[in-house]
C-alpha positions as CSV (number, residue, x, y, z in Angstrom):
1,X,-0.1,-0.1,0.0
2,X,1.4,3.3,-1.0
3,X,2.4,6.3,1.6
4,X,-0.5,8.2,0.1
5,X,-3.2,5.5,0.5
6,X,-1.9,4.7,3.9
7,X,-2.4,8.3,4.7
8,X,-6.0,8.4,3.6
9,X,-6.8,5.4,5.6
10,X,-5.4,6.9,8.7
11,X,-6.5,10.4,8.5
12,X,-10.0,9.8,6.8
13,X,-11.2,6.6,8.1
14,X,-9.2,6.4,11.3
15,X,-7.7,2.8,10.9
16,X,-3.9,2.2,11.3
17,X,-3.9,-0.7,9.0
18,X,-6.0,-3.1,7.0
19,X,-7.0,-6.8,7.3
20,X,-5.2,-8.9,5.1
21,X,-8.0,-9.7,2.8
22,X,-9.0,-6.1,2.6
23,X,-5.4,-5.3,1.7
24,X,-5.4,-7.7,-1.2
25,X,-8.7,-6.5,-2.5
26,X,-7.8,-2.8,-2.1
27,X,-4.5,-3.5,-4.0
28,X,-6.3,-5.1,-6.8
29,X,-8.8,-2.2,-7.2
30,X,-6.1,0.3,-7.0
31,X,-4.5,-1.3,-9.7
32,X,-7.7,-0.5,-11.9
33,X,-8.7,-4.2,-11.8
34,X,-11.9,-5.8,-10.9
35,X,-12.8,-8.0,-7.8
36,X,-15.9,-10.1,-6.5
37,X,-16.1,-9.7,-2.7
38,X,-18.1,-12.1,-0.4
39,X,-17.6,-11.2,3.1
40,X,-20.2,-11.2,6.1
41,X,-21.8,-7.8,7.0
42,X,-19.7,-6.1,9.5
43,X,-16.4,-7.4,8.2
44,X,-15.3,-4.3,6.3
45,X,-16.6,-4.8,2.8
46,X,-17.4,-1.2,2.4
47,X,-13.9,0.1,3.0
48,X,-12.7,-2.1,-0.1
49,X,-14.4,0.4,-2.3
50,X,-14.5,3.5,-0.1
51,X,-10.7,3.7,0.4
52,X,-10.0,3.3,-3.5
53,X,-12.8,6.0,-4.2
54,X,-10.6,8.5,-2.4
55,X,-7.4,7.4,-3.8
56,X,-8.0,6.6,-7.5
57,X,-7.5,9.4,-10.0
58,X,-10.2,10.2,-12.6
59,X,-9.7,9.2,-16.2
60,X,-7.5,10.8,-18.8
61,X,-6.4,13.6,-16.4
62,X,-9.5,15.5,-16.8
63,X,-10.6,15.7,-13.3
64,X,-10.9,13.8,-9.9
65,X,-13.6,11.7,-11.1
66,X,-16.2,10.2,-8.9
67,X,-16.9,6.6,-7.5
68,X,-20.5,5.3,-8.4
69,X,-22.1,3.0,-5.7
70,X,-25.3,1.1,-6.5
71,X,-27.1,-0.2,-3.7
72,X,-30.8,-1.4,-3.3
73,X,-31.4,-0.3,0.3
74,X,-32.3,3.2,0.7
75,X,-32.0,3.1,4.5
76,X,-28.5,1.7,4.4
77,X,-27.3,4.0,1.7
78,X,-28.4,7.1,3.7
79,X,-26.7,5.8,6.9
80,X,-23.5,5.0,4.9
81,X,-23.6,8.5,3.3
82,X,-24.2,10.1,6.9
83,X,-21.3,8.3,8.4
84,X,-18.9,9.2,5.4
85,X,-19.9,12.9,5.8
86,X,-19.2,13.0,9.5
87,X,-15.3,11.9,8.5
88,X,-15.3,15.0,6.1
89,X,-15.7,12.8,2.9
90,X,-17.7,14.2,0.0
91,X,-20.4,11.6,-0.1
92,X,-23.9,12.0,-1.3
93,X,-26.9,9.9,-2.3
94,X,-29.6,10.2,-4.9
95,X,-32.8,8.3,-4.6
96,X,-36.7,8.7,-5.0
97,X,-37.2,9.6,-1.3
98,X,-35.8,13.3,-2.1
99,X,-38.0,16.0,-3.6
100,X,-37.6,16.9,-7.3
101,X,-35.9,20.3,-6.3
102,X,-33.5,18.5,-4.1
103,X,-32.6,15.8,-6.7
104,X,-32.0,18.4,-9.3
105,X,-29.8,20.2,-7.1
106,X,-27.7,17.0,-6.3
107,X,-27.6,16.1,-10.2
108,X,-26.0,19.7,-10.7
109,X,-23.4,19.2,-7.8
110,X,-22.6,15.6,-9.2
111,X,-21.9,17.1,-12.6
112,X,-19.7,19.8,-11.2
113,X,-17.6,17.3,-9.5
114,X,-18.5,18.2,-6.1
115,X,-18.6,14.4,-4.7
116,X,-16.1,11.8,-4.2
117,X,-18.7,9.0,-3.8
118,X,-22.4,9.1,-5.1
119,X,-24.7,6.4,-4.0
120,X,-27.8,5.4,-6.0
121,X,-30.4,2.7,-6.4
122,X,-29.9,0.7,-9.5
123,X,-33.2,2.0,-10.9
124,X,-31.5,5.5,-11.2
125,X,-29.7,4.1,-14.2
126,X,-33.0,4.6,-16.2
127,X,-33.2,8.4,-15.2
128,X,-31.8,10.5,-18.0
129,X,-30.9,13.4,-15.7
130,X,-28.6,11.1,-13.7
131,X,-27.0,9.4,-16.7
132,X,-26.4,13.0,-18.1
133,X,-24.9,14.3,-14.7
134,X,-22.4,11.4,-14.8
135,X,-21.5,12.0,-18.1
136,X,-20.5,15.5,-17.2
137,X,-18.5,14.6,-14.2
138,X,-14.8,15.9,-14.7
139,X,-12.9,12.6,-14.9
140,X,-15.9,10.6,-15.2
141,X,-16.7,7.5,-13.1
142,X,-13.5,6.2,-11.8
143,X,-14.8,3.2,-9.9
144,X,-18.1,1.3,-9.9
145,X,-19.1,-0.6,-6.7
146,X,-22.4,-2.9,-6.8
147,X,-23.4,-3.6,-3.3
148,X,-25.6,-6.5,-2.3
149,X,-24.6,-7.9,-5.6
150,X,-26.6,-11.2,-5.1
151,X,-29.6,-9.1,-6.2
152,X,-28.3,-9.7,-9.7
153,X,-29.2,-13.2,-10.0
154,X,-32.5,-15.2,-10.1
155,X,-30.8,-17.8,-8.0
156,X,-30.1,-15.5,-5.3
157,X,-32.6,-14.5,-2.3
158,X,-33.4,-11.1,-3.4
159,X,-33.7,-10.8,-7.4
160,X,-33.8,-7.0,-8.3
161,X,-34.4,-6.8,-12.0
162,X,-32.8,-3.3,-12.4
163,X,-29.5,-4.8,-11.3
164,X,-29.5,-7.3,-14.4
165,X,-28.8,-4.1,-16.6
166,X,-25.8,-3.1,-14.6
167,X,-23.3,-4.7,-16.9
168,X,-24.7,-2.7,-20.0
169,X,-24.5,0.5,-17.8
170,X,-21.1,-0.4,-16.8
171,X,-19.9,-0.4,-20.3
172,X,-22.0,2.9,-21.0
173,X,-20.0,4.7,-18.4
174,X,-16.5,3.6,-20.0
175,X,-16.0,0.2,-18.2
176,X,-14.5,1.6,-14.9
177,X,-12.7,-0.8,-12.4
178,X,-15.7,-2.8,-10.8
179,X,-16.0,-4.3,-7.3
180,X,-19.1,-6.5,-6.7
181,X,-19.8,-7.1,-3.0
182,X,-22.4,-9.4,-1.0
183,X,-22.5,-11.1,2.2
184,X,-23.8,-14.4,0.8
185,X,-23.3,-15.8,-2.7
186,X,-23.4,-19.5,-3.9
187,X,-21.3,-20.7,-6.7
188,X,-24.4,-20.3,-9.2
189,X,-24.9,-16.7,-8.0
190,X,-21.4,-15.8,-8.3
191,X,-21.5,-17.1,-11.9
192,X,-24.5,-15.0,-12.6
193,X,-22.8,-11.9,-11.1
194,X,-19.8,-12.2,-13.3
195,X,-22.0,-13.0,-16.5
196,X,-24.3,-9.9,-16.0
197,X,-21.3,-7.7,-15.5
198,X,-19.6,-9.2,-18.5
199,X,-16.5,-10.1,-16.7
200,X,-14.9,-13.8,-16.7
201,X,-13.4,-15.1,-13.6
202,X,-9.9,-14.4,-14.8
203,X,-10.8,-10.7,-14.8
204,X,-13.0,-10.6,-11.8
205,X,-11.3,-13.1,-9.4
206,X,-13.3,-14.1,-6.1
207,X,-11.9,-12.8,-2.8
208,X,-13.9,-14.5,0.2
209,X,-13.5,-14.6,4.0
210,X,-13.6,-17.8,5.8
211,X,-17.2,-18.5,6.5
212,X,-16.3,-21.1,9.4
213,X,-15.8,-18.6,12.7
214,X,-14.6,-20.7,15.6
215,X,-16.0,-18.6,18.2
216,X,-19.7,-19.1,17.0
217,X,-21.4,-22.1,18.6
218,X,-24.1,-23.1,16.1
219,X,-26.9,-25.4,17.2
220,X,-30.4,-26.4,16.3
221,X,-32.8,-27.5,18.8
222,X,-36.1,-29.0,18.1
223,X,-39.0,-27.5,19.9
224,X,-42.5,-28.7,20.2
225,X,-44.4,-25.5,21.4
226,X,-43.8,-21.9,22.5
227,X,-43.5,-22.9,26.2
228,X,-40.5,-25.0,24.9
229,X,-39.0,-22.2,22.9
230,X,-39.3,-19.8,25.8
231,X,-37.4,-22.2,28.1
232,X,-34.4,-22.3,25.4
233,X,-34.6,-18.4,25.4
234,X,-34.4,-17.9,28.9
235,X,-31.6,-20.6,29.4
236,X,-29.3,-19.2,26.5
237,X,-29.9,-15.6,27.6
238,X,-29.0,-16.4,31.3
239,X,-26.1,-18.5,30.3
240,X,-24.6,-16.1,27.8
241,X,-25.5,-12.8,29.4
242,X,-24.9,-9.4,27.6
243,X,-26.9,-8.5,24.6
244,X,-28.8,-10.8,22.1
245,X,-31.2,-11.1,19.6
246,X,-34.3,-13.4,19.0
247,X,-35.6,-13.4,15.5
248,X,-39.3,-14.1,14.6
249,X,-40.8,-14.3,11.3
250,X,-44.4,-13.2,12.6
251,X,-44.9,-9.8,14.4
252,X,-47.9,-11.1,16.5
253,X,-45.8,-14.0,17.7
254,X,-42.9,-11.8,18.4
255,X,-45.2,-9.3,20.5
256,X,-46.7,-12.2,22.4
257,X,-43.3,-13.7,23.1
258,X,-42.1,-10.3,24.5
259,X,-45.1,-10.2,26.8
260,X,-44.2,-13.9,28.2
261,X,-40.6,-13.1,28.4
262,X,-40.9,-9.9,30.5
263,X,-42.8,-11.9,33.0
264,X,-40.1,-14.7,33.0
265,X,-37.0,-12.5,33.1
266,X,-37.9,-9.4,35.0
267,X,-34.4,-8.2,35.3
268,X,-33.4,-8.2,31.7
269,X,-34.3,-5.2,29.4
270,X,-36.5,-6.5,26.5
271,X,-37.2,-4.4,23.6
272,X,-39.0,-5.1,20.3
273,X,-38.3,-4.0,16.7
274,X,-40.3,-4.7,13.5
275,X,-41.4,-3.1,10.3
276,X,-44.7,-1.7,11.6
277,X,-43.1,0.4,14.3
278,X,-43.1,4.0,13.6
279,X,-39.6,5.6,12.6
280,X,-39.2,7.4,15.9
281,X,-39.5,4.2,18.0
282,X,-37.5,2.4,15.7
283,X,-34.7,4.6,16.1
284,X,-34.9,4.8,19.9
285,X,-34.9,0.8,19.9
286,X,-31.8,0.8,17.5
287,X,-30.0,3.6,19.6
288,X,-30.5,1.5,22.7
289,X,-29.3,-1.7,21.4
290,X,-26.1,-0.3,19.8
291,X,-25.4,1.6,23.0
292,X,-26.1,-1.3,25.3
293,X,-23.1,-2.3,27.2
294,X,-22.1,-6.0,28.5
295,X,-23.7,-5.3,31.7
296,X,-27.1,-4.0,30.2
297,X,-28.5,-7.6,29.6
298,X,-30.8,-6.3,26.6
299,X,-32.7,-8.8,24.7
300,X,-33.9,-7.8,21.4
301,X,-36.9,-9.5,19.8
302,X,-37.1,-8.6,16.0
303,X,-38.1,-9.7,12.5
304,X,-35.8,-9.5,9.8
305,X,-36.4,-5.9,9.5
306,X,-33.7,-5.4,12.1
307,X,-30.1,-6.1,11.2
308,X,-29.0,-4.7,7.9
309,X,-26.0,-2.4,8.6
310,X,-26.1,-3.0,12.4
311,X,-22.4,-3.0,13.2
312,X,-22.2,-4.1,17.0
313,X,-19.2,-6.3,17.9
314,X,-20.3,-7.7,21.2
315,X,-23.9,-9.4,20.4
316,X,-23.4,-12.8,22.5
317,X,-26.1,-14.7,21.3
318,X,-28.7,-14.8,18.3
319,X,-31.7,-17.2,18.3
320,X,-34.2,-18.0,15.7
321,X,-37.6,-18.7,17.3
322,X,-39.0,-19.2,14.0
323,X,-37.1,-20.3,11.1
324,X,-36.0,-17.9,8.3
325,X,-36.9,-18.7,4.6
326,X,-33.4,-19.5,3.4
327,X,-29.8,-20.7,4.2
328,X,-28.7,-17.3,3.1
329,X,-30.9,-15.3,5.3
330,X,-29.9,-17.6,8.3
331,X,-26.2,-17.2,7.6
332,X,-26.4,-13.6,7.3
333,X,-28.4,-13.2,10.6
334,X,-26.1,-15.4,12.7
335,X,-23.2,-13.5,11.2
336,X,-24.2,-10.7,13.4
337,X,-23.1,-12.4,16.5
338,X,-19.5,-12.2,17.9
339,X,-17.8,-10.0,15.7
340,X,-15.3,-9.0,18.7
341,X,-14.0,-12.7,18.4
342,X,-15.3,-13.7,21.8
343,X,-17.4,-16.9,22.4
344,X,-21.1,-16.3,21.1
345,X,-24.1,-18.7,20.6
346,X,-26.4,-19.2,17.5
347,X,-29.4,-21.5,18.1
348,X,-32.2,-22.3,15.7
349,X,-35.3,-23.3,17.7
350,X,-36.9,-25.7,15.0
351,X,-40.6,-26.4,15.1
352,X,-42.1,-28.1,12.0
353,X,-45.3,-26.2,12.7
354,X,-43.3,-23.1,11.7
355,X,-42.8,-24.3,8.3
356,X,-46.3,-23.1,7.2
357,X,-45.3,-19.6,8.1
358,X,-42.5,-19.5,5.5
359,X,-44.6,-21.4,2.8
360,X,-47.3,-18.7,3.3
361,X,-44.6,-15.9,2.9
362,X,-43.5,-17.6,-0.3
363,X,-47.2,-17.7,-1.6
364,X,-47.4,-14.0,-0.9
365,X,-43.9,-13.1,-2.3
366,X,-44.9,-14.5,-5.7
367,X,-48.2,-12.7,-6.6
368,X,-49.8,-13.7,-9.7
369,X,-49.4,-11.9,-13.0
370,X,-53.2,-11.1,-12.7
371,X,-52.8,-9.5,-9.2
372,X,-49.8,-7.5,-10.3
373,X,-51.5,-6.0,-13.2
374,X,-54.6,-5.3,-11.2
375,X,-52.4,-3.5,-8.6
376,X,-50.3,-1.7,-11.2
377,X,-53.5,-0.6,-13.1
378,X,-55.0,0.7,-9.9
379,X,-52.2,2.9,-8.9
380,X,-51.8,4.3,-12.4
381,X,-55.4,5.3,-12.5
382,X,-55.6,6.6,-8.7
383,X,-52.1,8.1,-8.4
384,X,-50.8,8.6,-12.0
385,X,-48.8,11.6,-13.1
386,X,-52.1,13.1,-14.5
387,X,-54.2,12.6,-11.6
388,X,-55.0,15.6,-9.4
389,X,-54.6,15.7,-5.7
390,X,-52.0,13.8,-3.5
391,X,-49.9,11.6,-5.9
392,X,-48.5,9.4,-3.0
393,X,-50.1,6.2,-1.4
394,X,-49.6,3.6,1.1
395,X,-49.9,-0.3,1.3
396,X,-53.2,0.1,3.4
397,X,-54.6,2.5,0.4
398,X,-54.1,-0.1,-2.4
399,X,-55.2,-2.9,-0.1
400,X,-58.5,-1.1,0.4
401,X,-58.8,-0.2,-3.2
402,X,-58.1,-3.7,-4.6
403,X,-59.1,-6.0,-1.9
404,X,-61.7,-3.9,0.1
405,X,-59.7,-4.5,3.5
406,X,-57.2,-2.6,5.6
407,X,-55.0,-5.5,7.1
408,X,-54.6,-9.1,7.4
409,X,-53.6,-10.1,3.8
410,X,-49.8,-10.0,2.9
411,X,-50.3,-10.4,-1.0
412,X,-50.6,-6.4,-1.5
413,X,-47.2,-5.7,0.3
414,X,-45.3,-8.1,-1.7
415,X,-47.1,-6.8,-5.0
416,X,-46.1,-3.5,-4.2
417,X,-42.3,-4.8,-3.6
418,X,-42.5,-6.6,-6.9
419,X,-43.6,-3.4,-8.6
420,X,-41.0,-1.4,-7.0
421,X,-38.3,-3.8,-8.3
422,X,-39.8,-3.6,-11.7
423,X,-39.5,0.3,-11.6
424,X,-43.4,0.8,-11.6
425,X,-43.4,2.6,-8.3
426,X,-41.0,4.1,-6.0
427,X,-40.5,5.2,-2.5
428,X,-41.7,8.8,-1.5
429,X,-40.2,11.1,0.9
430,X,-42.7,10.1,3.7
431,X,-42.0,6.9,5.4
432,X,-44.2,4.1,4.1
433,X,-45.4,6.1,1.0
434,X,-44.9,5.3,-2.5
435,X,-45.5,7.1,-5.8
436,X,-46.2,6.2,-9.3
437,X,-43.0,6.0,-11.6
438,X,-43.9,4.5,-14.9
439,X,-46.7,2.1,-16.3
440,X,-46.2,-1.8,-16.0
441,X,-44.6,-3.2,-18.9
442,X,-46.6,-6.4,-19.6
443,X,-43.6,-8.1,-21.0
444,X,-42.1,-8.1,-17.6
445,X,-44.9,-10.3,-16.3
446,X,-44.6,-14.1,-16.9
447,X,-46.6,-16.7,-15.3
448,X,-43.7,-19.3,-16.0
449,X,-41.1,-17.0,-14.4
450,X,-43.3,-16.3,-11.4
451,X,-44.0,-20.0,-10.9
452,X,-40.1,-20.8,-11.6
453,X,-39.3,-18.2,-8.9
454,X,-41.8,-19.6,-6.4
455,X,-40.2,-23.1,-6.9
456,X,-36.6,-21.5,-6.4
457,X,-37.9,-20.1,-3.1
458,X,-39.4,-23.4,-2.0
459,X,-36.2,-25.1,-2.6
460,X,-34.3,-22.6,-0.5
461,X,-36.7,-23.2,2.3
462,X,-36.2,-27.0,1.8
463,X,-32.4,-26.5,2.0
464,X,-32.9,-24.6,5.4
465,X,-34.9,-27.6,6.6
466,X,-31.9,-30.0,5.4
467,X,-29.7,-27.8,7.5
468,X,-31.7,-28.4,10.7
469,X,-31.3,-32.2,10.0
470,X,-27.8,-32.2,9.2
471,X,-25.3,-33.6,11.4
472,X,-22.7,-31.2,10.7
473,X,-24.2,-27.5,10.5
474,X,-20.8,-26.0,9.7
475,X,-20.0,-28.5,6.9
476,X,-23.4,-28.1,5.6
477,X,-23.1,-24.3,5.4
478,X,-19.6,-24.6,3.8
479,X,-20.8,-26.8,1.2
480,X,-23.8,-24.9,0.5
481,X,-21.9,-21.7,-0.5
482,X,-18.8,-23.5,-1.9
483,X,-16.4,-20.7,-0.7
484,X,-12.7,-20.8,0.4
485,X,-12.1,-22.1,3.9
486,X,-9.3,-19.6,4.9
487,X,-8.8,-16.0,5.0
488,X,-6.6,-15.7,1.8
489,X,-9.5,-15.9,-0.5
490,X,-8.8,-17.1,-4.1
491,X,-8.1,-13.7,-5.8
């Protein structure tokens, strides 16, 4: 690492040195080469593009250039930018939650070279003002980072169609050095990432951290009912102490468990976190969790709405009171435990009856082509560009219009998620609100593809069940992801 890069690492990020794998990735990117990075959340993936973003020069000596970061997660994007700006780094984001006036202002600043890093959702590629602003940046796009790169692949656990156009867009902006990053990717997903980006393995080698963390004790316990689960939770929390997370799939079960556990553990602080909490309460719970010390004995009961971007090193235990939907989700969630290297426990409380919860989720997560078309048509008719009045809407608004009821049916929420991924709607500035973006292209709906995706989701759930029955969980996870078993990676 050159003296100038070392200086930036110390002065702007506050780190005296890099981890060995980070060093190898950054050396490669600094040599204007590409890399595919698979590392757990919290292990320093972001630095692998943020440090080169401040160290690389723009192309052709025409200006400093900008690093472009594609991320599908608006909340995480905003958090990362806020953290960078606190360090004095000229980072910014552009997404649909901004007003048009503010977006236009940031486009102008981008075009004038005011940013070192610009974060955007992949759907922004389709917006001409964004493309035009990038084209005017002095020095051009000097680095492309594709975060959550598993979203490229239909074999991943969160396909986002806009990501499948990243390779074409990369060529449009001059094929800058590219780093694709994810916490979870099977061999098939990694192959899809490279194919989409148009980069063979020889040009985009894999850099992967060891998935086998010896400080984590990983167990599966078969439970018969809620009382059995409660006993395991109380026992683990008592034995491990400190801060822990218990994951649930259903909010109603989470809230009932919180009431029971507060009676059984009166001396332990118990908080809840899920997607239906108002934003202010979410922030209060998040801050309490992050700030909790080892003596606070805080127990957080949460859905998978909690966890992305959480960087707390001393989580002593993570339990799953209801099974997640895939091995990818399970591995990502237990990976939040014990990042300080101290002993930590991960327990999956398996109950066969809980399988129906995930099976229902899979049904909802794959709405029929007819329902998607009906929801899209309703949105365009009631909230389209030429309709007077408030142009934003919520999930409850659409559920009432389409189904005639306010709650209790998850199909509309998943339909909106699908339409957002297809670019038909986009988040509005108010939390939980959306707005119409463009008409639905009927060619993007295929009953065969919807059914194929449902089968892939069911297969991932079956793989999770196989994990619960395996004699060696670590070996099962290692074989599932087919990643290197040492810190050196393969790049």
